[in-house]
C-alpha positions as CSV (number, residue, x, y, z in Angstrom):
1,M,5.8,1.1,-6.7
2,Y,3.4,0.1,-4.1
3,L,4.6,-1.4,-0.8
4,S,3.0,-4.8,-1.8
5,I,5.4,-5.0,-4.8
6,H,8.4,-4.0,-2.7
7,A,7.5,-6.5,0.0
8,T,7.1,-9.3,-2.6
9,A,10.6,-8.5,-4.0
10,G,11.8,-8.8,-0.3
11,V,10.2,-12.2,0.0
12,L,11.9,-13.3,-3.2
13,I,15.3,-11.9,-2.2
14,G,15.0,-13.5,1.3
15,S,14.1,-16.9,-0.1
16,Y,17.4,-16.9,-2.1
17,T,19.8,-16.2,0.7
18,N,20.3,-17.5,4.2
19,S,21.9,-14.2,5.4
20,S,19.6,-11.7,7.0
21,L,22.1,-8.8,6.5
22,I,22.4,-9.6,2.8
23,A,18.6,-9.9,2.4
24,F,18.2,-6.6,4.1
25,V,20.8,-4.8,2.0
26,V,19.8,-6.3,-1.3
27,G,16.1,-5.6,-0.4
28,F,16.9,-2.0,0.4
29,F,18.6,-1.5,-3.0
30,S,15.9,-3.4,-4.8
31,H,13.5,-0.7,-3.7
32,F,15.3,1.9,-5.8
33,L,15.6,-0.4,-8.8
34,L,11.9,-1.1,-8.7
35,D,11.1,2.6,-8.3
36,M,13.0,3.3,-11.5
37,V,10.5,1.2,-13.5
38,P,7.9,3.5,-15.0
39,H,4.8,3.3,-13.0
40,R,2.0,5.3,-11.3
41,D,1.3,5.0,-7.7
42,G,-0.7,8.0,-6.6
43,Q,1.8,10.6,-7.5
44,L,1.0,14.0,-6.1
45,P,1.9,17.3,-7.8
46,I,4.6,18.2,-5.4
47,E,6.9,20.4,-7.4
48,D,7.8,23.6,-5.6
49,L,5.9,22.6,-2.5
50,S,7.4,22.4,1.0
51,I,6.9,19.2,3.1
52,K,4.5,21.2,5.3
53,Q,2.4,22.3,2.2
54,I,2.3,18.7,0.9
55,R,1.1,17.4,4.3
56,R,-1.6,20.0,4.5
57,R,-2.9,19.5,1.0
58,Y,-2.6,15.8,0.5
59,F,-2.6,14.1,4.0
60,D,-6.0,12.3,3.4
61,K,-4.9,11.0,0.0
62,I,-1.5,9.9,1.3
63,V,-3.3,8.0,4.2
64,A,-5.8,6.4,1.8
65,I,-3.0,5.2,-0.6
66,V,-0.9,3.7,2.4
67,Y,-4.0,2.1,3.8
68,L,-5.0,0.5,0.5
69,D,-1.3,-0.6,-0.1
70,L,-1.2,-2.2,3.4
71,C,-4.3,-4.1,2.7
72,V,-3.0,-5.4,-0.6
73,S,0.4,-6.2,1.1
74,T,-1.3,-8.2,3.8
75,V,-3.2,-10.3,1.2
76,V,-0.2,-10.9,-1.0
77,A,2.1,-11.6,2.1
78,G,-0.6,-13.9,3.5
79,A,-1.0,-15.8,0.2
80,L,2.8,-16.1,-0.2
81,L,3.7,-17.0,3.3
82,T,1.0,-19.5,3.9
83,N,2.2,-21.5,0.9
84,N,3.8,-24.7,2.3
85,L,6.9,-24.2,0.1
86,H,7.8,-20.9,1.8
87,F,8.1,-20.4,5.5
88,I,8.9,-17.2,7.2
89,T,12.6,-17.3,7.7
90,P,14.7,-14.5,9.2
91,S,16.2,-13.7,5.8
92,I,12.7,-13.4,4.2
93,L,11.6,-11.1,7.1
94,W,14.7,-8.9,6.7
95,G,14.3,-8.9,2.9
96,I,10.8,-7.5,3.4
97,I,12.0,-5.0,5.9
98,G,14.8,-3.8,3.7
99,S,12.6,-3.5,0.6
100,I,10.1,-1.3,2.3
101,A,12.5,0.6,4.5
102,P,13.1,3.5,2.0
103,D,9.4,4.3,2.0
104,V,9.2,4.1,5.8
105,L,12.2,6.6,5.9
106,Q,10.2,8.8,3.5
107,I,7.3,8.8,6.0
108,F,9.6,9.8,8.7
109,A,10.9,12.6,6.5
110,F,7.3,13.9,6.2
111,M,6.8,13.6,9.9
112,F,10.1,15.2,10.9
113,P,11.0,17.9,8.4
114,K,13.7,19.4,10.5
115,I,16.0,16.3,10.5
116,K,18.5,17.0,7.7
117,P,19.6,13.4,7.0
118,L,16.0,12.4,6.5
119,Q,15.4,15.3,4.1
120,R,18.5,14.4,2.1
121,F,17.4,10.8,1.9
122,Q,13.9,12.1,0.8
123,K,15.5,14.2,-2.0
124,L,17.5,11.2,-3.2
125,H,14.4,8.9,-3.0
126,N,12.3,11.4,-5.0
127,T,15.1,11.9,-7.6
128,L,15.1,8.2,-8.3
129,H,11.4,7.7,-7.9
130,Y,9.8,10.7,-9.6
131,N,11.9,11.3,-12.6
132,P,9.6,13.2,-15.0
133,K,11.1,11.6,-18.1
134,R,10.3,8.1,-16.8
135,Q,7.0,9.0,-15.2
136,K,5.1,10.2,-18.4
137,I,2.9,7.2,-18.4
138,S,-0.8,6.9,-18.3
139,L,-2.6,5.8,-15.0
140,V,-3.8,2.5,-16.7
141,A,-0.4,1.7,-18.2
142,G,1.4,2.6,-15.0
143,H,-0.8,0.2,-12.9
144,L,-0.4,-2.5,-15.5
145,T,3.3,-2.1,-15.2
146,Q,3.0,-2.6,-11.4
147,L,0.7,-5.6,-11.9
148,L,3.2,-7.2,-14.4
149,T,6.0,-6.5,-12.0
150,L,4.1,-8.1,-9.1
151,L,3.3,-11.2,-11.2
152,T,6.9,-11.4,-12.3
153,L,8.1,-11.4,-8.7
154,I,5.5,-13.9,-7.5
155,R,6.1,-16.4,-10.2
156,P,9.4,-17.9,-8.8
157,L,7.7,-18.1,-5.3
158,V,4.8,-20.3,-6.3
């Protein structure tokens, strides 16, 4: 899923708890649950490629996807957080941080391929995210799934 959807889940989680720690932990695990939903988000053909080969072949595409996603995240966060019903609280902020942290760790795994714990995390994340049995979904259906997920997460917040 795109970061905008994970961040929205973090806002929702943080708005239902007063504990920053709980918001972070639940947000972190929500990331994996959302990634298990069949979707398409710019998957790259990465089977049998090393991290170095992926970076060399797909760096521009990865940067473009991240940039677009950050723009959408900014718009969604701005729309949600400027609503008078929802103020930025520490638990909302930590819910957002927790919900996007797995993708941030994945970026660090790309940047630092020699750090073994990051590579193990990368493998776990990819196993949950890019399951070939779940990901056989068309580009249009996959993005509709993400849009419906985003709308489902936003509904309780507005």
